[in-house]
N, CA and C atoms as an extended XYZ file, in Angstrom:
405
Properties=species:S:1:pos:R:3:atomname:S:1:resname:S:1:resid:I:1 pbc="F F F"
N       -28.144        6.028       26.789 N   MET     1
C       -28.437        6.081       25.371 CA  MET     1
C       -27.698        4.974       24.618 C   MET     1
N       -26.467        4.741       25.023 N   ARG     2
C       -25.658        3.719       24.366 CA  ARG     2
C       -26.257        2.334       24.617 C   ARG     2
N       -26.759        2.096       25.840 N   TYR     3
C       -27.368        0.802       26.154 CA  TYR     3
C       -28.663        0.592       25.383 C   TYR     3
N       -29.429        1.667       25.208 N   LEU     4
C       -30.669        1.571       24.453 CA  LEU     4
C       -30.388        1.229       22.993 C   LEU     4
N       -29.382        1.847       22.416 N   LEU     5
C       -29.011        1.551       21.039 CA  LEU     5
C       -28.508        0.112       20.906 C   LEU     5
N       -27.713       -0.343       21.867 N   SER     6
C       -27.234       -1.727       21.840 CA  SER     6
C       -28.384       -2.708       21.945 C   SER     6
N       -29.341       -2.434       22.837 N   LEU     7
C       -30.502       -3.299       22.991 CA  LEU     7
C       -31.333       -3.334       21.722 C   LEU     7
N       -31.492       -2.197       21.069 N   LEU     8
C       -32.246       -2.131       19.823 CA  LEU     8
C       -31.562       -2.930       18.719 C   LEU     8
N       -30.240       -2.807       18.595 N   LEU     9
C       -29.506       -3.550       17.578 CA  LEU     9
C       -29.546       -5.052       17.849 C   LEU     9
N       -29.413       -5.445       19.113 N   LEU    10
C       -29.469       -6.874       19.445 CA  LEU    10
C       -30.849       -7.461       19.185 C   LEU    10
N       -31.900       -6.725       19.501 N   SER    11
C       -33.249       -7.242       19.249 CA  SER    11
C       -33.527       -7.335       17.755 C   SER    11
N       -32.990       -6.407       16.964 N   ALA    12
C       -33.157       -6.499       15.514 CA  ALA    12
C       -32.411       -7.707       14.968 C   ALA    12
N       -31.244       -7.984       15.519 N   ALA    13
C       -30.487       -9.155       15.082 CA  ALA    13
C       -31.214      -10.437       15.460 C   ALA    13
N       -31.854      -10.458       16.645 N   MET    14
C       -32.594      -11.651       17.054 CA  MET    14
C       -33.818      -11.870       16.159 C   MET    14
N       -34.464      -10.799       15.750 N   GLN    15
C       -35.617      -10.929       14.862 CA  GLN    15
C       -35.201      -11.440       13.492 C   GLN    15
N       -34.029      -11.042       13.044 N   ALA    16
C       -33.538      -11.508       11.751 CA  ALA    16
C       -33.261      -13.003       11.789 C   ALA    16
N       -32.906      -13.536       12.955 N   GLN    17
C       -32.640      -14.958       13.085 CA  GLN    17
C       -33.908      -15.787       13.021 C   GLN    17
N       -35.063      -15.199       13.323 N   SER    18
C       -36.296      -15.975       13.382 CA  SER    18
C       -36.917      -16.231       12.021 C   SER    18
N       -36.470      -15.546       10.979 N   PHE    19
C       -37.015      -15.795        9.655 CA  PHE    19
C       -36.509      -17.130        9.136 C   PHE    19
N       -37.420      -17.934        8.607 N   THR    20
C       -37.034      -19.227        8.044 CA  THR    20
C       -37.499      -19.288        6.600 C   THR    20
N       -36.845      -20.119        5.827 N   ALA    21
C       -37.225      -20.296        4.432 CA  ALA    21
C       -38.466      -21.179        4.374 C   ALA    21
N       -39.351      -20.871        3.455 N   SER    22
C       -40.544      -21.695        3.306 CA  SER    22
C       -40.159      -23.029        2.679 C   SER    22
N       -40.984      -24.035        2.907 N   ALA    23
C       -40.674      -25.382        2.428 CA  ALA    23
C       -40.750      -25.476        0.914 C   ALA    23
N       -41.478      -24.561        0.280 N   SER    24
C       -41.639      -24.651       -1.168 CA  SER    24
C       -40.449      -24.061       -1.939 C   SER    24
N       -39.620      -23.252       -1.276 N   SER    25
C       -38.490      -22.655       -1.992 CA  SER    25
C       -37.377      -23.684       -2.121 C   SER    25
N       -36.811      -23.764       -3.304 N   ALA    26
C       -35.740      -24.724       -3.558 CA  ALA    26
C       -34.409      -24.132       -3.125 C   ALA    26
N       -33.573      -24.947       -2.574 N   VAL    27
C       -32.241      -24.529       -2.161 CA  VAL    27
C       -31.331      -24.618       -3.377 C   VAL    27
N       -30.596      -23.547       -3.694 N   PRO    28
C       -29.726      -23.606       -4.871 CA  PRO    28
C       -28.561      -24.570       -4.645 C   PRO    28
N       -28.022      -25.068       -5.723 N   ASP    29
C       -26.875      -25.956       -5.641 CA  ASP    29
C       -25.662      -25.192       -5.147 C   ASP    29
N       -24.836      -25.870       -4.387 N   ALA    30
C       -23.610      -25.266       -3.889 CA  ALA    30
C       -22.640      -25.088       -5.057 C   ALA    30
N       -21.819      -24.040       -5.013 N   PRO    31
C       -20.846      -23.862       -6.097 CA  PRO    31
C       -19.838      -25.007       -6.100 C   PRO    31
N       -19.321      -25.296       -7.267 N   SER    32
C       -18.359      -26.383       -7.374 CA  SER    32
C       -17.089      -26.032       -6.605 C   SER    32
N       -16.553      -27.016       -5.938 N   GLN    33
C       -15.339      -26.808       -5.149 CA  GLN    33
C       -14.127      -26.881       -6.055 C   GLN    33
N       -13.408      -25.786       -6.160 N   GLN    34
C       -12.194      -25.742       -6.966 CA  GLN    34
C       -10.998      -26.043       -6.065 C   GLN    34
N       -10.003      -26.732       -6.569 N   PRO    35
C        -8.809      -26.995       -5.744 CA  PRO    35
C        -8.013      -25.704       -5.537 C   PRO    35
N        -7.384      -25.598       -4.374 N   PHE    36
C        -6.616      -24.397       -4.066 CA  PHE    36
C        -5.272      -24.399       -4.787 C   PHE    36
N        -4.580      -25.536       -4.805 N   TRP    37
C        -3.245      -25.583       -5.375 CA  TRP    37
C        -3.310      -25.871       -6.870 C   TRP    37
N        -3.881      -24.930       -7.617 N   THR    38
C        -3.871      -25.026       -9.062 CA  THR    38
C        -2.486      -24.618       -9.569 C   THR    38
N        -2.257      -24.818      -10.852 N   ILE    39
C        -0.960      -24.420      -11.425 CA  ILE    39
C        -0.760      -22.917      -11.286 C   ILE    39
N        -1.833      -22.161      -11.467 N   GLU    40
C        -1.740      -20.705      -11.332 CA  GLU    40
C        -1.296      -20.317       -9.923 C   GLU    40
N        -1.893      -20.925       -8.902 N   ASN    41
C        -1.513      -20.597       -7.526 CA  ASN    41
C        -0.101      -21.077       -7.204 C   ASN    41
N         0.288      -22.220       -7.732 N   ARG    42
C         1.648      -22.706       -7.502 CA  ARG    42
C         2.673      -21.734       -8.075 C   ARG    42
N         2.413      -21.253       -9.279 N   VAL    43
C         3.335      -20.295       -9.900 CA  VAL    43
C         3.328      -18.981       -9.125 C   VAL    43
N         2.138      -18.484       -8.779 N   ASN    44
C         2.052      -17.217       -8.049 CA  ASN    44
C         2.756      -17.282       -6.705 C   ASN    44
N         2.539      -18.358       -5.944 N   PHE    45
C         3.170      -18.445       -4.633 CA  PHE    45
C         4.646      -18.778       -4.747 C   PHE    45
N         5.059      -19.427       -5.823 N   GLY    46
C         6.490      -19.615       -6.073 CA  GLY    46
C         7.180      -18.289       -6.337 C   GLY    46
N         6.535      -17.447       -7.141 N   ILE    47
C         7.077      -16.110       -7.402 CA  ILE    47
C         7.121      -15.304       -6.107 C   ILE    47
N         6.048      -15.382       -5.318 N   LEU    48
C         6.007      -14.643       -4.056 CA  LEU    48
C         7.097      -15.123       -3.099 C   LEU    48
N         7.306      -16.429       -3.036 N   ALA    49
C         8.346      -16.969       -2.150 CA  ALA    49
C         9.734      -16.497       -2.579 C   ALA    49
N         9.980      -16.479       -3.895 N   SER    50
C        11.288      -16.011       -4.358 CA  SER    50
C        11.474      -14.520       -4.085 C   SER    50
N        10.409      -13.739       -4.203 N   LEU    51
C        10.513      -12.314       -3.890 CA  LEU    51
C        10.721      -12.079       -2.402 C   LEU    51
N        10.069      -12.878       -1.559 N   VAL    52
C        10.267      -12.756       -0.109 CA  VAL    52
C        11.710      -13.095        0.252 C   VAL    52
N        12.250      -14.155       -0.363 N   ALA    53
C        13.649      -14.524       -0.100 CA  ALA    53
C        14.602      -13.433       -0.575 C   ALA    53
N        14.343      -12.867       -1.746 N   THR    54
C        15.187      -11.787       -2.262 CA  THR    54
C        15.103      -10.556       -1.365 C   THR    54
N        13.911      -10.266       -0.878 N   ASP    55
C        13.736       -9.141        0.036 CA  ASP    55
C        14.514       -9.375        1.328 C   ASP    55
N        14.466      -10.597        1.840 N   ALA    56
C        15.172      -10.903        3.085 CA  ALA    56
C        16.679      -10.763        2.901 C   ALA    56
N        17.203      -11.283        1.808 N   ILE    57
C        18.651      -11.213        1.561 CA  ILE    57
C        19.093       -9.771        1.366 C   ILE    57
N        18.345       -9.018        0.566 N   SER    58
C        18.737       -7.627        0.322 CA  SER    58
C        18.563       -6.764        1.570 C   SER    58
N        17.577       -7.092        2.413 N   THR    59
C        17.411       -6.346        3.663 CA  THR    59
C        18.587       -6.592        4.595 C   THR    59
N        19.007       -7.845        4.727 N   GLN    60
C        20.155       -8.142        5.585 CA  GLN    60
C        21.434       -7.491        5.063 C   GLN    60
N        21.565       -7.440        3.739 N   ARG    61
C        22.728       -6.760        3.160 CA  ARG    61
C        22.685       -5.265        3.469 C   ARG    61
N        21.500       -4.671        3.361 N   GLY    62
C        21.354       -3.257        3.685 CA  GLY    62
C        21.620       -2.966        5.150 C   GLY    62
N        21.173       -3.852        6.035 N   ILE    63
C        21.426       -3.687        7.470 CA  ILE    63
C        22.926       -3.729        7.740 C   ILE    63
N        23.629       -4.638        7.064 N   SER    64
C        25.079       -4.739        7.279 CA  SER    64
C        25.828       -3.527        6.736 C   SER    64
N        25.212       -2.808        5.787 N   GLU    65
C        25.831       -1.600        5.243 CA  GLU    65
C        25.401       -0.337        5.973 C   GLU    65
N        24.631       -0.490        7.043 N   GLY    66
C        24.264        0.662        7.852 CA  GLY    66
C        22.885        1.229        7.588 C   GLY    66
N        22.111        0.610        6.714 N   LEU    67
C        20.744        1.077        6.489 CA  LEU    67
C        19.843        0.563        7.601 C   LEU    67
N        18.615        1.070        7.639 N   ARG    68
C        17.675        0.732        8.700 CA  ARG    68
C        16.401        0.186        8.086 C   ARG    68
N        15.778       -0.784        8.737 N   GLU    69
C        14.506       -1.344        8.276 CA  GLU    69
C        13.412       -0.298        8.462 C   GLU    69
N        12.659       -0.021        7.401 N   ALA    70
C        11.623        1.003        7.455 CA  ALA    70
C        10.309        0.465        8.009 C   ALA    70
N        10.068       -0.830        7.886 N   ASN    71
C         8.819       -1.428        8.341 CA  ASN    71
C         8.880       -1.663        9.844 C   ASN    71
N         8.035       -0.978       10.639 N   PRO    72
C         8.109       -1.140       12.092 CA  PRO    72
C         7.651       -2.520       12.566 C   PRO    72
N         6.868       -3.231       11.782 N   VAL    73
C         6.430       -4.569       12.171 CA  VAL    73
C         7.570       -5.569       12.008 C   VAL    73
N         8.325       -5.432       10.950 N   MET    74
C         9.422       -6.365       10.671 CA  MET    74
C        10.725       -5.984       11.383 C   MET    74
N        10.833       -4.775       11.869 N   ARG    75
C        12.089       -4.318       12.481 CA  ARG    75
C        12.570       -5.215       13.626 C   ARG    75
N        11.704       -5.679       14.546 N   PRO    76
C        12.209       -6.559       15.608 CA  PRO    76
C        12.776       -7.882       15.078 C   PRO    76
N        12.217       -8.376       13.983 N   PHE    77
C        12.735       -9.608       13.387 CA  PHE    77
C        14.071       -9.363       12.695 C   PHE    77
N        14.126       -8.289       11.930 N   VAL    78
C        15.300       -8.003       11.101 CA  VAL    78
C        16.527       -7.728       11.951 C   VAL    78
N        16.347       -7.087       13.092 N   THR    79
C        17.488       -6.751       13.932 CA  THR    79
C        18.062       -7.965       14.654 C   THR    79
N        17.409       -9.119       14.563 N   ARG    80
C        17.891      -10.347       15.199 CA  ARG    80
C        18.776      -11.181       14.276 C   ARG    80
N        19.128      -10.632       13.123 N   GLY    81
C        20.009      -11.338       12.199 CA  GLY    81
C        19.235      -12.200       11.213 C   GLY    81
N        19.946      -13.143       10.628 N   ALA    82
C        19.360      -13.977        9.575 CA  ALA    82
C        18.240      -14.861       10.108 C   ALA    82
N        18.384      -15.370       11.331 N   ALA    83
C        17.341      -16.231       11.900 CA  ALA    83
C        16.050      -15.442       12.133 C   ALA    83
N        16.171      -14.244       12.662 N   GLY    84
C        14.995      -13.396       12.860 CA  GLY    84
C        14.366      -12.999       11.542 C   GLY    84
N        15.207      -12.699       10.563 N   GLU    85
C        14.712      -12.355        9.234 CA  GLU    85
C        13.953      -13.527        8.630 C   GLU    85
N        14.485      -14.733        8.787 N   ALA    86
C        13.816      -15.919        8.254 CA  ALA    86
C        12.472      -16.141        8.939 C   ALA    86
N        12.429      -15.945       10.244 N   ALA    87
C        11.171      -16.103       10.980 CA  ALA    87
C        10.143      -15.068       10.539 C   ALA    87
N        10.571      -13.819       10.423 N   GLY    88
C         9.653      -12.770        9.982 CA  GLY    88
C         9.169      -12.994        8.562 C   GLY    88
N        10.066      -13.418        7.681 N   SER    89
C         9.675      -13.687        6.300 CA  SER    89
C         8.712      -14.862        6.222 C   SER    89
N         8.959      -15.898        7.025 N   ALA    90
C         8.059      -17.055        7.042 CA  ALA    90
C         6.682      -16.669        7.558 C   ALA    90
N         6.640      -15.827        8.585 N   LEU    91
C         5.345      -15.366        9.093 CA  LEU    91
C         4.604      -14.540        8.052 C   LEU    91
N         5.320      -13.665        7.373 N   GLY    92
C         4.684      -12.848        6.345 CA  GLY    92
C         4.189      -13.670        5.174 C   GLY    92
N         4.999      -14.609        4.716 N   PHE    93
C         4.594      -15.468        3.606 CA  PHE    93
C         3.418      -16.357        4.014 C   PHE    93
N         3.478      -16.916        5.210 N   GLY    94
C         2.381      -17.750        5.695 CA  GLY    94
C         1.083      -16.975        5.838 C   GLY    94
N         1.173      -15.733        6.262 N   THR    95
C        -0.017      -14.894        6.360 CA  THR    95
C        -0.612      -14.636        4.987 C   THR    95
N         0.250      -14.380        4.011 N   GLY    96
C        -0.239      -14.157        2.646 CA  GLY    96
C        -0.940      -15.377        2.075 C   GLY    96
N        -0.350      -16.556        2.259 N   VAL    97
C        -0.978      -17.791        1.784 CA  VAL    97
C        -2.275      -18.041        2.547 C   VAL    97
N        -2.269      -17.759        3.847 N   GLY    98
C        -3.476      -17.947        4.655 CA  GLY    98
C        -4.622      -17.046        4.223 C   GLY    98
N        -4.322      -15.809        3.892 N   ILE    99
C        -5.369      -14.890        3.421 CA  ILE    99
C        -5.939      -15.373        2.095 C   ILE    99
N        -5.064      -15.798        1.200 N   ALA   100
C        -5.534      -16.313       -0.087 CA  ALA   100
C        -6.379      -17.570        0.110 C   ALA   100
N        -5.972      -18.441        1.021 N   TYR   101
C        -6.730      -19.663        1.276 CA  TYR   101
C        -8.077      -19.355        1.911 C   TYR   101
N        -8.118      -18.362        2.806 N   LEU   102
C        -9.384      -17.955        3.413 CA  LEU   102
C       -10.351      -17.429        2.347 C   LEU   102
N        -9.841      -16.625        1.439 N   LEU   103
C       -10.686      -16.137        0.345 CA  LEU   103
C       -11.144      -17.295       -0.534 C   LEU   103
N       -10.285      -18.271       -0.753 N   HIS   104
C       -10.643      -19.428       -1.566 CA  HIS   104
C       -11.735      -20.258       -0.885 C   HIS   104
N       -11.584      -20.466        0.421 N   CYS   105
C       -12.574      -21.268        1.151 CA  CYS   105
C       -13.941      -20.599        1.213 C   CYS   105
N       -13.969      -19.289        1.149 N   THR   106
C       -15.245      -18.569        1.163 CA  THR   106
C       -15.754      -18.297       -0.247 C   THR   106
N       -15.157      -18.978       -1.231 N   HIS   107
C       -15.580      -18.930       -2.638 CA  HIS   107
C       -15.437      -17.542       -3.260 C   HIS   107
N       -14.452      -16.774       -2.807 N   HIS   108
C       -14.131      -15.486       -3.411 CA  HIS   108
C       -12.911      -15.679       -4.310 C   HIS   108
N       -13.105      -16.399       -5.399 N   TYR   109
C       -11.991      -16.800       -6.246 CA  TYR   109
C       -11.335      -15.607       -6.944 C   TYR   109
N       -12.146      -14.667       -7.393 N   LYS   110
C       -11.589      -13.488       -8.060 CA  LYS   110
C       -10.792      -12.637       -7.069 C   LYS   110
N       -11.332      -12.462       -5.866 N   ALA   111
C       -10.614      -11.702       -4.837 CA  ALA   111
C        -9.327      -12.418       -4.440 C   ALA   111
N        -9.354      -13.747       -4.469 N   GLU   112
C        -8.141      -14.520       -4.169 CA  GLU   112
C        -7.048      -14.227       -5.188 C   GLU   112
N        -7.410      -14.242       -6.468 N   ARG   113
C        -6.419      -13.974       -7.509 CA  ARG   113
C        -5.908      -12.545       -7.433 C   ARG   113
N        -6.804      -11.605       -7.220 N   ILE   114
C        -6.400      -10.199       -7.130 CA  ILE   114
C        -5.486       -9.982       -5.928 C   ILE   114
N        -5.832      -10.560       -4.794 N   THR   115
C        -5.031      -10.400       -3.582 CA  THR   115
C        -3.641      -10.993       -3.750 C   THR   115
N        -3.577      -12.178       -4.361 N   THR   116
C        -2.281      -12.807       -4.577 CA  THR   116
C        -1.406      -11.954       -5.480 C   THR   116
N        -1.980      -11.423       -6.527 N   ARG   117
C        -1.199      -10.586       -7.439 CA  ARG   117
C        -0.802       -9.265       -6.802 C   ARG   117
N        -1.645       -8.732       -5.941 N   LEU   118
C        -1.272       -7.512       -5.216 CA  LEU   118
C        -0.123       -7.775       -4.245 C   LEU   118
N        -0.133       -8.958       -3.610 N   MET   119
C         0.982       -9.309       -2.723 CA  MET   119
C         2.280       -9.423       -3.517 C   MET   119
N         2.209      -10.017       -4.701 N   ILE   120
C         3.399      -10.135       -5.552 CA  ILE   120
C         3.887       -8.753       -5.968 C   ILE   120
N         2.975       -7.887       -6.353 N   THR   121
C         3.337       -6.537       -6.780 CA  THR   121
C         3.972       -5.754       -5.633 C   THR   121
N         3.379       -5.846       -4.444 N   GLY   122
C         3.936       -5.141       -3.292 CA  GLY   122
C         5.314       -5.633       -2.922 C   GLY   122
N         5.482       -6.949       -2.932 N   GLU   123
C         6.796       -7.508       -2.591 CA  GLU   123
C         7.832       -7.153       -3.651 C   GLU   123
N         7.424       -7.114       -4.915 N   ALA   124
C         8.350       -6.700       -5.980 CA  ALA   124
C         8.759       -5.239       -5.781 C   ALA   124
N         7.843       -4.420       -5.301 N   GLY   125
C         8.175       -3.029       -4.997 CA  GLY   125
C         9.179       -2.917       -3.863 C   GLY   125
N         9.027       -3.765       -2.843 N   PHE   126
C         9.987       -3.756       -1.728 CA  PHE   126
C        11.374       -4.177       -2.199 C   PHE   126
N        11.417       -5.192       -3.053 N   VAL   127
C        12.705       -5.661       -3.571 CA  VAL   127
C        13.350       -4.574       -4.426 C   VAL   127
N        12.558       -3.928       -5.269 N   ALA   128
C        13.095       -2.853       -6.110 CA  ALA   128
C        13.618       -1.706       -5.249 C   ALA   128
N        12.903       -1.363       -4.196 N   ASN   129
C        13.348       -0.306       -3.291 CA  ASN   129
C        14.674       -0.684       -2.640 C   ASN   129
N        14.794       -1.937       -2.205 N   ASN   130
C        16.055       -2.378       -1.605 CA  ASN   130
C        17.202       -2.296       -2.598 C   ASN   130
N        16.958       -2.714       -3.831 N   MET   131
C        18.011       -2.698       -4.848 CA  MET   131
C        18.468       -1.266       -5.158 C   MET   131
N        17.523       -0.355       -5.200 N   VAL   132
C        17.868        1.048       -5.469 CA  VAL   132
C        18.709        1.604       -4.324 C   VAL   132
N        18.327        1.305       -3.101 N   ARG   133
C        19.060        1.832       -1.938 CA  ARG   133
C        20.444        1.200       -1.779 C   ARG   133
N        20.602       -0.031       -2.259 N   LEU   134
C        21.894       -0.698       -2.124 CA  LEU   134
C        22.893       -0.257       -3.187 C   LEU   134
N        22.470        0.398       -4.207 N   ARG   135
C        23.397        0.846       -5.260 CA  ARG   135
C        24.154        2.059       -4.857 C   ARG   135
């Protein structure tokens, strides 16, 4: 039954590939290419970078005071000291910029802005949580 369903889905996908546009239909103009590193993105990623650095510093301070990293993905990096923390923070920041750039390249400009601001908000929440726990 599973093979029959797979065969049916594949044949439907192949039929969808055979449709072509008629010669009389006009192709719409491509959307204008906006630059990725606008002032807005520079400010947003600058804020995100400063929050990531603050999170890394406060996390290392918390580790030295006997607290534990709650994020299971970052825990292997954080337990390796400042170098591991820097590597994990760089990977996280690079992933965030990469996701925003992917959305930008696919012309999802509004989703790019929303995603960037959500990353800033989430990182600000992590920093606030660290500050509360360190007091």
